[in-house]
KETIPA-49971 format. One record per residue: residue in one letter; x, y, z negated of N, C-alpha, C in turn. Coordinates in steps of 0.001 Angstrom, whole numbers, plus 500000, padded with zeros to 6 digits. Atoms other than C-alpha are relative to their C-alpha. Layout:
aXYZXYZXYZ/...
This chain:
m499431501339499793524307572802704394499817499151498762/k500191500746501244524150571854700772498535499623499823/t501447500305500125520335572079700909499620498789500836/l500292501158499132520224569590703821500484498721499374/k499483501203500636522393567153701948499132499585498825/v500856500330501156520148567428698889498701499357500469/l501259500571499481516968566740700938500200498584500528/l499727501349499490518567563739702670500160499014498874/a499820500902501137519601562249699371498689499726499295/l501297500188500641516151562847697936499104499063500803/a500815500900499157514496561114700914500431498560499875/l499511501361500174516720558093700539499611499433498651/a500367500482501331515908557912696880498516499674499902/l501453500235500051512127558103697413499479499019501046/e500449500923498922512017555646700365499282498777499473/p500736501175500493511037552582698249498607500319499499/v501305499630500544508100554527696845499045500466501089/l500865499444498957506814556270699967499459498930500961/f500455501013499045506586553145702218498805499202499491/p501223500674500486504122551207699958498784500897499997/v501132499075500001501979554316699618499436500176501394/a500483499894498609501802554664703396499239498756500434/g500719501234499654500778551025703731498619499951499400/l501329499963500613497965551509701254499083500947500735/y500812499037499277496751554543703182499505499408501326/a500420500635498740496735552549706392498912498970499776/q501027500998500268494658549774704801498660500625499673/d501260499337500337492104552303703607499353500688501187/a500608499367498834491330553379707151498583499477500198/p501407500436499810487594553203708135499931498732500845/a500133501277499282486502549746709248499467500186501399/g500554499766498672484538551149712174501058500377501000/d498940499631499061487639552703713691500825498793500390/k499221501196499669489543549424713430499225499069500927/d500793500860499117486651547478715005499937500561501409/f500055499382498672486388549976717835501307499794500757/a498709500243499354490101549660718512500137498541500416/q499922501412499642489827545888718407499114499679501189/d500891500238498863486867545978720839500642500435501297/l499353499538498781488888547956723314501051499011500474/q498947500931499631491686545379723222499468498594500241/g500551501332499808489341542355723198500162499159498771/p499976500859501180488907539467720735501311499260499898/g498817500819500205491491537155719312500019498815500932/g499817501122499090492724534032721040498933498950499868/d501016501035500188490027531815719529498588500494500254/e501328499437499815487112534104720399499629500202501449/g500293499775498593487381534421724153499882501473500273/g500199498595499684486699537649725935500752500389501232/p499334499512498790488914539559728324501032499034500508/i499006500849499365491096537740730757501253500832500165/l498754499233499991494548539173730026501160499039500037/d498795500813499917497881537699730962501011500554499004/s499061499548501030499917538097727785501306499256500136/g498678500601499908503656537463727751500337499275498735/p499580500672501229505643535687725064499786500893498797/a500307499250501221504955536700721499501158500881499564/d498843499243500467508479537876720853500594500889501080/s499460499163498928508854539788724108499940501451499601/a499920498572500338509906543418723705499340500812501082/p500621499141498988508140546275725454501027500444501009/p499033499617498972509711547358728696500659501312499638/s499220498794500341512451549856728194500050500990501141/v499952499118498845512130551310731660498586500420500344/m501326499481499633509161553501732550499663499612501436/p500366500353498618507212552440735645500170501182500922/q499744498962499025508186554359738727498813500137500945/g501051499781499019505816555880741243500225499177501253/q499906500857498834505076553822744328499950500831501270/v500004499348498695505545554684747937498581500054500524/p501371499932499473502322555940749523499762498937501075/g500357501038499023500555553189751502500331498602499553/s499661501332500497502035550315749505498890499478499106/p501050500565500854499776547880747568500095500534498588/i500050499473501362498702549143744149500258498866499037/d499686500997501016500252547157741315499047500157498831/s500895499956501145498018546238738448500756500420498757/v499409499551501262498681547795735046499572499034498926/q500259501009501013498911545173732307500380500557498643/i499725499527501358498699546159728623500422498816499161/g499512501064500879500741543994726288500606498849500725/g499402501091499263502350541871728997500727500515501207/a499247499624498812504428541838732124499051500329501134/p500862499668498871502989543454735245499828498813500933/k500294501083499058501326541105737718499278500581501197/d500605499486498780500430541791741305498579499462500147/a501400500371499735496714541776742056499627500547501355/p500312499480498674496123542039745786498542500420500082/m501355499472499866493089543994746842499057498983500628/y500803501039499336491828541137749062500684498658499804/e499489501342500202492267537442748330499441499095501089/e500420500906498937492102534648750886498864499095499526/v500999500929500525490145532202748725499642500458498598/e500463499541501298488040533240745755499280498842499325/s500580501152500681487455530289743471498917500416499008/v500962499504500971485608532318740812499714501457500322/s500365498621499723483707535534741443500482500902498870/p499583499092501085485043538590739527498897500265498992/l501099499739500923481604539057738039499730498846499056/d500190501145500884481753535588736450501068499919498919/r498972500001501036484723536486734233499382500336498652/k500517499835501349484162536406730504500493501317499404/i499658498788500725484092539606728461499338499939498628/g500611499875501309483255540597724884500975499641498899/p501196499239500360482746541426722219500141501486500328/i500049498572499708481691544989723058498917500598499117/r500952499330500887480010547281720521500168501499500187/l499990498566499742479190550825721602498640500564499609/k501232499350500433476607553225720206500032501443500468/g500082498653499475475631556334722132501230500425500767/a498776499692499259478778556120724260499658500319501440/p500230499733498573479032557503727787500121498726500820/l499949501151499105478548555108730652501415499719500467/s498618500191499563482115555682731737500805499233498963/t499285500753501046483365554404728361499659498526500056/f500404501406499898481333551206728724500674499305501180/l499365500616498837482656550562732237501505499908499818/d498557500064500264486188551343731049500335498780499160/v499767501177500841485941548651728350499839498716500819/v500206501178499148484529546146730852501165499823500966/s498882500086499058487279546976733334501270499535499329/a498799500403500716489984546564730706499993498523499654/q500083501392500407488725543119729671499900499025501177/s500220500900498865487923541715733130500831500328501232/k499203499570498844490299543588735487499122500225501235/v500898499634498919487296544658737578499957501521500073/n499975498558499814487437548165739033498599500537500270/f501298499359499820484457550521738959500202501423500491/i500049498626499523483716553738740827498616500534499680/i501268499417500424481000555960739332499689501170500911/t500391498892499142479099558235741658499740501253499165/e500106498706500679478653561891740813498648500115499301/g501218499762500753476111562768738145499665498929498998/l500274501083500938476314559547736104500867500064498759/e499093499956501144478982560671733626499266500307498704/t500697499576501214476434562108731201499079498921499432/k500879501052500512474396558888730849500669499309498825/t499490500698501185474838557271727444499377498615499916/i500436501392500088474474553645726561500371499454498637/t499754500689501268474232551581723405499959498501500276/v499889501410499661475356547976723673500718499274498883/f499363500884500961476235545158721313500058498621500653/l499788501262499315477628542190723253501131499244499326/r498953500802500624479618539340721818500762499206501057/k499373500780498932480328536882724647499031499950501166/t500841500008498810478969537247728148500900500096501222/t499256499816498766480009537688731779499767501414500517/v500147498675499418480482540841733801498659500125500719/r501267499962499260477471539952735940498818500219499067/e501117499852500928475112539577732987500001501374499353/a499934498686500615476362542798731392499497501081500952/l500435498993499040475807544795734563498512499880500298/e501409500172499652472414543279735378499077500396498862/l500867499704501131471026543696731864500063501458499571/l499834498648500510472403547162731112499833501060501067/l500087498970498973472814549071734351498600500102500575/r501327499951499409469404548080735693498973500609499043/v500888499326500947467754549270732496500077501508500169/k499800498577499791469191552699733251499629500442501417/g500368499620498639467874552649736817501182500102500929/l498791499970499186471306551960738317500137498697500759/t499667501193499243472664549458740784501476500038500340/y498575500090499673476099548291741864500160499237501300/q499732500611498707477631547193745141501492499762500133/r498594500364499839480884545430745927500548500565501298/i499330499488498814483360546916748362500783498856500629/g499320501085499301484296544160750782500182498794499105/k499655501133500851486048541249749028500917500416498861/s499117499512501047487895543441746550499355499823498633/n500499500027501369487491543631742779499405501344499602/t500505498661500256486020547138743082498509500048500295/y501442499888499880482330547903742583499613501461499820/v500498498635500060480482551170743122498692499998499217/v501196499862500824477918552122740457499277501261500443/q500768498872499486475159554386741771498550499869499574/r501418499999500357471528555305741271499205499107500951/r500884500817499181468824552969742495498897500884500561/s501042499212499355466272554339744951498706499920499200/a501224499950500806463012555405743347498944499019500495/d501008500907499444460851553330745723500523498577500178/m499419501344499856463144550313745632499705499192498740/p500299500802501189461874547556743282501272499409499408/n498854500564500713464212546147740705500038498498500253/l499961501403499590464895542859742496501412499461499898/i498725500717500010467664540353741994499786498643500650/t500030501300499319468493537126743790500918499034499272/k499209501037500659469697533939742128499863498694500781/i499942501290499307470668530557743531500081498903498948/y500040501116500933469840527368741651500219498705500784/t499713501298499383471315524005742622499333498906499181/l500703501094500663469075521060741790500843498739500067/n499158501197500073470859517920740664499229498719500303/y500728501264499910468111515306740636498694500098500776/i501248499859499239465048516740742383500354500210501462/p499669499815498577465333516233746162499075501016500654/l500778498998499264464213519093748380499597499463501369/i500525500613498780462844516715750999498595499515499685/p501383500394500290459123515991751311499873498493499829/i500269501411500261457938512684749888498756499600500779/t501108500431499151455720510844752352498950499260499185/s501081500720500646452389509336751440500141498501500247/v499939501457499860451792505618751082499544499571501388/g500464500346498652449864505518754359501066500226501053/e498921499745499051452763507078756227501132498995499838/e498957500999500210455201504641754620499608498656500608/i500456501260499397453087501672755690500114500071501518/a499926499853498551452899503037759236501435499996500503/s498614499931499556456680503540759349500713498662499937/i499298501274500148457648500004758282499271498846500669/t500740501049499308455014498040760222499735500439501429/s500334499700498615454040497807763849498683500748500082/q501203499199499832451284499983765231498763499117499995/d501268500732500051447779498782764407499185500376501231/v500629499683498722446319498559767909498509499753499998/s501412500359499982442875497409766835499123501009499287/s500859499122500802441579499797764204499963501416500511/n499929498644499446442626502988766074499930501061498914/q499959499062501097443243504700762762501423500508499846/q498698499376500153446079507048761940500585499778498616/g499436500308501296446574505720758423500016501176499037/g500053498871500911445631508944756742501120500990500181/q498917499075499784448484510882758291499448501402500150/q500391498613499952448251514587757899500805500704501060/q499344499208498985449061516973760652500561501249499351/g499383498813500567451513519669759708500628499695498667/g499264500198501232453669520113756658499271500468498761/g500691499528501183451121521719754333498739500732500382/e501249499287499794447919523663753932500153501422499495/e499975498606500426447369527370753610499171500141498734/k500671499824501273446481528274750064500450501314499406/g499679498722500599446302531776748701500947500827500834/g499127499217499143448071533249751717501391499415500120/e498692500629499931451075530951751229499834498565500445/k500039501367499499451911527623752730500272499032498860/e499835500978501069451421524785750293501023498964500424/s498907500905499660454558522687750249499708498612499476/a500130501388500456454745518920749925500953499684498867/i499037500196501077457559519324747349499441500676498755/s500680499492501192456190519753743833500766501131499345/i499230498986500703459052521813742388499849501364500662/i500170498726499302458575524479745067498677500638499619/n501298499452500380454894524875744239499994500460498550/i499980499616501414455609525016740504500757501313499818/v499223498768500136458313527683740797499281501166500668/r500702498934499297456277529652743297498803500520499197/s501158499570500776453361529785740849500360501026498932/v499601499045501037455378531828738304500638501251500585/l499423498808499389456840534311740796498939501083500124/s500926498882499822455329537755741147499425499962501414/k500675500096498710452800537949743966500505501025501006/k499619498931499091454160541191745387501444499872500475/n498573499968499671457946540766745286500664498627499983/g499360501307500133458595537080744586500145499279501335/k499718500770498787460219535111747402500849498799499638/l499272501245500255461540531565747473500372499366501323/a499511500710498819463651529803750076500785498783499535/t499302501241500336465218526357750134501070499703501035/d498944500496499122468364524865751594500155498510499731/p499927501437500268467887521080751802501408499428500147/r498642500536499808471498520587752951500787500013498694/t499305499898501288472875521782749595499067499791498819/n500988500258501046469682521043747622499915501175499018/t500023498795500815469421524630746357498723500788500246/l501115499060499923466658527135745650500553501413499970/i499608498595499972467157530801746547498763500812499647/i501163499301500532464804532997744510500338501481499884/t499888498551500110464358536776744766498753500529499323/d501138499477500741462176538555742227500504500996498961/v499642499077501078462124540999739323500696499212498886/p499236500732501023464434540111736392499127499327498953/e500823500571501060461539539391734019499528498585500312/v500528501311499607460585536267735985501031498891499799/f498970501042499944463923534431735920500135499185498721/p499947500893501166463917533286732265498998498858500068/q500988501067499874460719531348732942500372499023501106/v499566500885498916462077530005736232501120499086499527/e498885500808500494465265528823734538499533498964498994/q500525500983500938463281527158731777499298498853500725/i500685501046499232461147525289734322501008499071500657/i499009500837499323464167524092736264500762499142498996/a499270500772501006465987523034733090499173498832499468/e500845501071500524462996520978731932499692498933501038/l500418500957498973462180519346735264501168499339500715/d498868500552499251465573518826736887500820499095499093/k499346500983500854466513515788734832500119498676500744/k499761501297499369467789512368735732498821499074499749/a501128500926500106464903510014736452500511498566499991/p499552501400500029465331506331735553499560499239501240/q500321500897498892465294503609738199499572498649499448/i500565501264500457463357500384737867500149498970501103/l499924501143499089464143497070739531498745499157499824/i501246500762500030460888495296740395500223498697500755/e499888501339499411461130491551741030498603499387500078/a501338500564499778458001489992742505500115498566500497/q500150501370499513457104486338742976498545499822500422/i501335500124499427454122485732745235499765498535500342/v500312501423499797452584482256745161498580499893500543/e501310500238499390449713481262747451499818498496500183/i500285501439499946448139477800747170498702499804500769/n501166500317499178445730476478749807499700498516499876/t500451501394500055443741473255749309498779499839500891/d501086500273499051441426471737751914499588498536499816/r500509501358500224439219468692751252498754499806500857/m501116500294499110436793467067753704499576498549499800/n500588501334500143434481464079753221498972499791501103/e500982500384498984432549462362756026499609498547499743/l500479501339500344430387459360755173498581499836500528/g501339500301499509427342457726756773500030499507501434/i500160500494498635426001456493760100499377501121500820/e500452498912499130425593459067762843499395499392501258/w500723500547498863422982458230765468499937501049501098/g500142499117498854422833459672768979501264500797500266/g498864499180499632425096462275770539500253501119499003/s499642498899500892426442465514769127498777500800499559/r501228499294500347422943467014769136498842499037499716/g501022500981500353421085463825768251499285499387501173/e500676500586498844420266462619771793499927498482499846/m500208501445500081418801459115771830499689499395501378/a500413500529498700417260458649775322499827501149500964/y500144498993498953416904460454778620499043499454501048/f500963500411498969413991460294781130499908501104501033/a500171499091498869413843461934784593499042499337500973/g501028500583499140410756461337786747500404499994501464/p499693500053498564410716460576790488499676501330500664/s500206498734499294410742463401793027499997499734501492/r500030500093498550410125463989796739500049501415500555/l499841498680499400411116466893798971498838500315500923/t500993499538499034408745468947801064500510501265500670/d499629498799499246409290471519803823498752500616500618/y501268499515499494405709472558804193500100501486500316/g499960498631499525405434475744806238501288500379500668/l498705499664499428409027475558807435500414499057501129/r499566500961498984409202472530809728499572500472501380/p500379499627498615409114472929813531498624499433500367/g501327500423499585405618472685815060498934500241498965/f500980499769501059403937473870811883498896500946500488/f500981499052499511402225476765813670499540499697501443/s500355500273498599402269475527817304499445498595500215/g500474501374499855401387471883816682499127499605498832/d500828500509501077399683469660814138500822499598498771/e499164500348501147402544469436811638499453500589498704/w500556499380501202400530471585809272499096499040499230/k500851500975500664398403468541808492500749499137499007/k499190500878500849401284466758806771500674500860498907/f499390499239501109402331467957803276501461499613499814/f498628500466500150405453465787803082500599499774501381/p499357500278498715407971465441805903500052498494500258/k499877501405499662408455462175807743501224499411499321/t498877500665500669410726459613806143501242500053500854/s498835499974499119412959459581809203500694501363499987/d499387498660500008413515463367808850500925500218498798/i499182499782501205415005463093805340500890498815499701/a499175501182500262416740459780805730501459500371499941/g498586499616499993420007461524806512500399500835498800/e499685499158501146419764463623803322499999499212498706/s500100500812501211419633460711800911501197500172499093/g498792499855500834423183461298799767500275501412499587/s499695498606500319422938465048799464499699500347498563/g500364499666501363421424464953796014501043499612498995/g498994500456500946424323463169794346500292498555500228/s499588501397499866425994459839794005499126499118499135/a500812500957500734424343456701792713500454499950498549/g499691500090501411424131456454788965499960501329499292/s500053498680500632424056460216788347498568500497499960/v501341499456500162421035462218787271500039501454500423/d500053498638499482420144465382789184498620500558499707/p501328499446500312417312467763788245499024499899501154/i500901500051498841415914467594791823499913498592500568/f500008501301499338416965464286793300499995498843499022/s499957501050501033416976462349789998501263499176500167/t498830500860499865419256459379790626500682500151501341/g499430499892498657419824460275794281499674498815500882/q500391501159499221418441456904795411498596500237500581/q501239499692499291415670457188798044499327498703500490/s500754501164499511412932454723798872499700500160501485/s500337499941498573411668453914802390498920501026500284/k501049498999499829408842456364801826500493501428499715/g499451498664500242411170459260801067499906500464498569/v500122499630501413410717459206797272501312499666499289/y498797500223500797413718459619795003499610499368498679/y500323500753501204413739457188792116500339500835498762/g499703499413501304413532458545788531500814499033499167/v499162500813500858415459457178785571499531500140498566/f500199500017501435414868456226781955501228499345499403/s498695500479500459418201455877780176500061500029498480/l499705500075501430419101454740776620501511499923499760/a498539500100500110422808455097777258500545500832498840/q499509499149501080423129457836774618499547499524498630/l500393500559501287421585455737771911501200499259499423/q498802500573500590424690455103769824499981500264498498/a499901499881501452425407454624766154501473499971499626/i498588499868500385428768455808764756500063500005498485/f499829500092501443429758454827761250501247500817499621/r498902499128500415431912457542759627500277499796498511/a499540500106501389433903457013756438501408500590499966/l498714499301499929436694459619756176500106500991498844/i499672499030501052438276461558753292501383500564500333/s498729499343499679440982464089754179500262501112498988/k499606499010500994442915466403751851501294500652500453/g498803499259499614445410469123752699500350501041498948/e499531499040500988447523471390750511501189500757500564/g498899499157499539449773474301751428500395500987498921/r499493499079501016451952476601749359500976500969500638/y499098498953499512453661479873750138500641500683498796/l499269499388501090456335481377747914500914501079500561/g499142498883499613457934484787748370500570500670498767/k499322499362501134460454486527746086500646501313500442/p499401498709499625460899490133747214500464500774498770/k499478499118501039462893492646745130500121501403500576/i499925498610499556462822496427745298500317500870498801/v499643499030501035464250499343743302499204501273500272/a500849498814499861461937502311742684500396501030498960/m499790498911500947462368505700741067498791500132499084/n501081499774500951460295506738738092498881500816500649/n501198499349499449456743507722739147500000500039501520/k499986500083498542457477506795742781499482498635500412/t500640501242499579455351504171744529500953499154500832/a499225500976499237457218501082745735499032499142500815/l500885500689499065455742499236748704500676498745500525/i499545501285499450456159495581749684498875499483500890/t501026500476499067454309494309752758500517498820500796/i499737501180499168454246490945754551498731499784500818/s501236500013499217451749491106757397500298499663501452/k499928500246498563451050490281761021498709500468500634/d501187499618499230448630491383763720499422498738500646/a500616501248499537446338488381764267498869500301500968/a501063499865499008443953487921767184498674499566499381/m501316500299500539440310488077766070499029499518501081/g500897500362498904438581487730769451500441500729501254/t499691499383498717438500488953773018499073501182500227/t500784498820499631437285492275774356500054500167501511/s500055499733498563436226493254777862499492501420500210/t500347498619499689435951496723779372499702500100501482/v500416499797498618434108497633782571499991501497500260/s499927498582499653434886500956784200499556500175501449/s500467499684498649433241502519787235500138501497500212/a499819498582499669433707505813789039499123500344501199/g500807499473498904431035507562791141499206498967500754/g500832500994499344428864504548791860500773498888500684/s499223501080499397431724502361793039499846498734499173/a500145501294500669431950498745792070500688499986498657/g499297499945501264434439499553789323500889498794499794/s499087501090500336436840497207787612499787499627498549/s500147500507501369436838495133784482501350499484499525/s498757500483500610439644494278782119499664499364498669/s500213500709501264439875491977779146501264500058499173/g498874499954500914442080492036776110499682499229498741/v500124500719501261442529490672772628499849501018498881/e500190499133501166441195492374769518500807499444498837/r499108500430501071443714492251766706499692500759498718/r500176499393501309443553492979763015501207499625499123/r498828500253500834446441493343760564499590499251498746/i500282500825501166446382490634757934501328499696499316/g498805500328500768448816489664755222499911500590498600/l499891499561501386450003490889751827500600501393499938/i499481498666500278450518494486750699499987500185498484/l499863499821501449451815495147747185500556501393499731/k499588498652500383452009498692745789500154500056498480/v499699499904501430453638499320742404500557501388499722/t499516498689500433454104502713740700500427499892498544/p499540500147501392456297502448737558500226501358499336/q499717498820500811456677505000734768500615499548498684/v499255500376501200459185504753731903499790501074498945/n500123499042501095458550506361728514501245499940499119/k498816499879500838460995507250725755500272498751499170/e499825501191500828460426504010723839500455498789500796/g499551501118499189461532501832726747498892499171500601/y501111500705499382458061500693727783499808500498501433/i500229499692498588457111500629731446498509499879500276/t501403499987499583453624501621732584499948499890501514/m500043500259498560452827500269736035498560500033500504/i501254500085499244449963500837738451500235498983501120/v499792501117499077449771497558740385498760499863500876/q501102500105499036447650497294743542500356498971501075/p499786501004498956447972493964745410498762499860500877/a501097500221499049445855493332748513500431498914500981/y499704501115499088445703490178750614498818499836500952/s501031500191498977443786489702753864500384498815500882/d499787501193499173443369486617756021498870499929501017/a501000500212498956441372485429759040499529498556499946/v500594501335500017438993482460758942499089499877501212/a500825500256498826437127480854761807498532500286499692/s501398499650500201433612482205762203499094498824500372/a500961501073499702430551479979762326499375500162501368/i500582499759498687429491481520765627501106500061501033/t499067499923498878431148481433769021499458501019500998/v500356499017498981431147484054771748500483499476501338/q499703500529498673430970482690775292500889498758499920/g499281501254500156432262479368774081501361500125499350/q498705499791500631435302480895772362499814500247498507/t500048499848501456435999480778768649500504501385499602/v499579498705500530436192484117766865500293499842498510/y499560500087501388437632484864763423499478501197499218/d500481498964500899436368486849760473501120500371499030/p498983499593500982438788488933758353499451499921498579/v500360500138501410438675488196754614501077500693499172/s499055499214500797440280490546752090499779499733498520/r500026500126501448441141490161748414500993500990499425/g499102499013500583442715492727746140499650500289498560/a500189499607501393443050494171742665500755501297499772/s499339498752500379444039497456741046499923500110498491/t499961499961501456445171497737737434501192500807499531/m498891499301500650447398499690735064500373499221498739/v499535500805501126449500497746732565501229500669499388/r498802499535500696452178498565729987500760498792499483/v499191501160500357454990496078729487501337500487499456/k498655499720500469458364495957727803501002499809501130/n498943500132499014461604496135729695500369498532500176/g499679501393499711462177492773731390498861499029499788/q501137500890500205458734491372730547499275499751501316/t500661500407498755456759489520733242498494500182499876/v501447499814499914453224490454734255499459499045501058/v500622500952499083450967487857735905498664500570500455/i501265499552499405448193488941738249499436498829500791/g500605501148499341445923486072739233498501500188500127/g501443499946499863442305485224739749499509500381501373/m500422499678498628442315486188743425499764498697500758/l500347501309499471440670482890744298498859500136500993/a501048500046498975438667482359747467499649498535500235/s500460501378499851436576479201747686498846499959500996/t501035500182498975434485478045750662499600498526500041/e500494501381499984432290474929750658498825499910500962/t501076500248499031430118473653753485499603498527499933/k500511501369500043427914470542753528498951499839501081/t500898500269498878426128469089756553499412498595499854/i500698501289500109423500466296756359499222499778501291/r500707500366498766422233464564759527499177498737499741/k500901501129500205419199462250759406499159499771501244/v500956500358498949417038460426761883498596500272499453/p501341499696500525413443461703761545499261498731499590/l500809501069500584411171459469759461500883498896499425/l499193501114500491413703456675759223501017500458498949/g498985499551500953416231458809757354499445500321498643/y500587499657501291413764459568754547499461498780499260/i500440501222500676412951455955753701501002499657498907/p499049500322501078414445455034750318500826498767500351/i498991501052499814417512452822750473500276499782501479/i499784500237498571416973452053754151500409501289500707/g499671498719499362417251455775754978501483500299500026/w498542499757499984420974455654754150500610499540501311/l499477500488498734421479453686757369499785500999501127/f500292499004498964420118456649759328500385501420499546/t499558498716500564421901459434757403501510500107500082/s498564499708499961425331461045757851500243501302499230/v499688498845500850426841463475755297501438500438500262/s498667499443499771429813465774756023500163501237499107/s499752498877500916431241468147753364501458500445500134/r498655499417499867434235470490753474500156501107498963/r499713498992501021435785472580750690501406500546500215/t498724499321499810438567475149751088500219500990498860/n499645499113501108440268476898748148501331500687500306/t498773499222499835442874479648748385500208500835498744/d499705499296501246444496480988745210501299500776500177/l498835499134499881446952483894745049500384500494498606/v499467499602501304449125484570741989501262500823500236/i498866499091499850451639487432741674500652500184498634/f499214499784501214454390487636739043500883501230500219/l499209498774499911456001491061738435500866500133498758/t499062499819501107459096491656736304500749501309500213/p499265498735499865460234495296735915501184500043499034/t498789499869500802463744496018734614500580501392500197/i499428498655499925465157499465733790501488499885500278/l498590500016499648468518500020735463500738501063499189/v499191499096500813471166501590733240501188500451500825/d498879499457499225473681503906734911501329499680499308/
């Protein structure tokens, strides 16, 4: 008893000395052991890592030991350093996948696979089941900050393993991957700015916004089908699909699209995805928009001069002469073969007296009966007429001017062609079609041939980093003018086209002028009386001059402006 009292007193006396010595011994512990312990518990509050629900800082550990649960009841989660929290096996709505939870840092060297999964489970509250025979696999890993998904895909697949989720729970089964099964993964990428809808060609856009061209019978360069077969795969009209498909492996790479959500679904070996992600990150960027303001000015001037004396009719007729004529019915009159009527070449005057008015009325000229007036001998009188000898003095100067002004505006994406069209289907002439079937008489139909005329303006803008805008401008203007020839007495028209194609670079808000599309037509007609019109000075009295000049000028002003979001 005395010995116990002596030891107790000695311990109380040495207490101030022993406690500092113990603290020094604790500080001299190996750094690797402390880091390993810290890795198991996760990083500090400012480093991220495991998702743990910690209680208040001054909360005391529970004084009551957890009791066993009734068989069949939900399993309560075990929380280290905090109050227990229920984690149901199945959740109604899963806002974040369990594999997207943050973990790290994790530093293991030559540790069993079970130890690695235990650390991941402790930091992310994800359960793992290891199949038989995988306990002996070792793994070396140095991770600082990552997700459960990245850790499993990068580490387990290197070891020839795979994992599978059980229903909608937080439990995953880790097992061996089949020997003949390729190491494939599937990722979904949502595009923000690149649309997964095919961009139509300019010809298809023109056909969609204008009426059908019924005269040219052309399809406007429309392509049948959505793409062409190339290399065993269907060439898509969407550029991003062709670019991503070019870096996929030929044997295992697959790509699918969902235009509704604007996403790409890619399945391939893991080595391909870094390049795919780099391509998407570089290309899926916000493209600028450009407001294009156009002013279209068309000026038409028409000037006509007519001066001089015009003699005769429209074709220069001065006089008309038709000789006398007389009918004969030789060989056809009664008694020609049975009597002596064959002796007379002309019929009797009394026989044609009643036909005097059949040739025409008095005063008219007929190719057979001449004037239609008959003498007592049966001869129709001829005529010599100077009624068309007329002299018309012309002195006329006419001038016309027309102007058309249009101010269309359109917003276009970067490197996307903007189209402005103002056109109509004008009648050029008439057409007739004769159809017959099997030697029958057939039927004929007539119609009107039309041609689309008007203005078409195509602009493709491109914005660079310095704020300059490079534009490909292609204006085209077509019109119809009266032809110099007529078909069956009807006037036909000739289509006339003018256009330009250029590439310019301008500053933001600067105006570009495209002009020089000038069409000029000049005609001059001189009419003279033969011989008399070539006499000096006096010949002016027998000369008529008619001149006509038509000028059409088209000027286009373009002002591109970059729209700021």
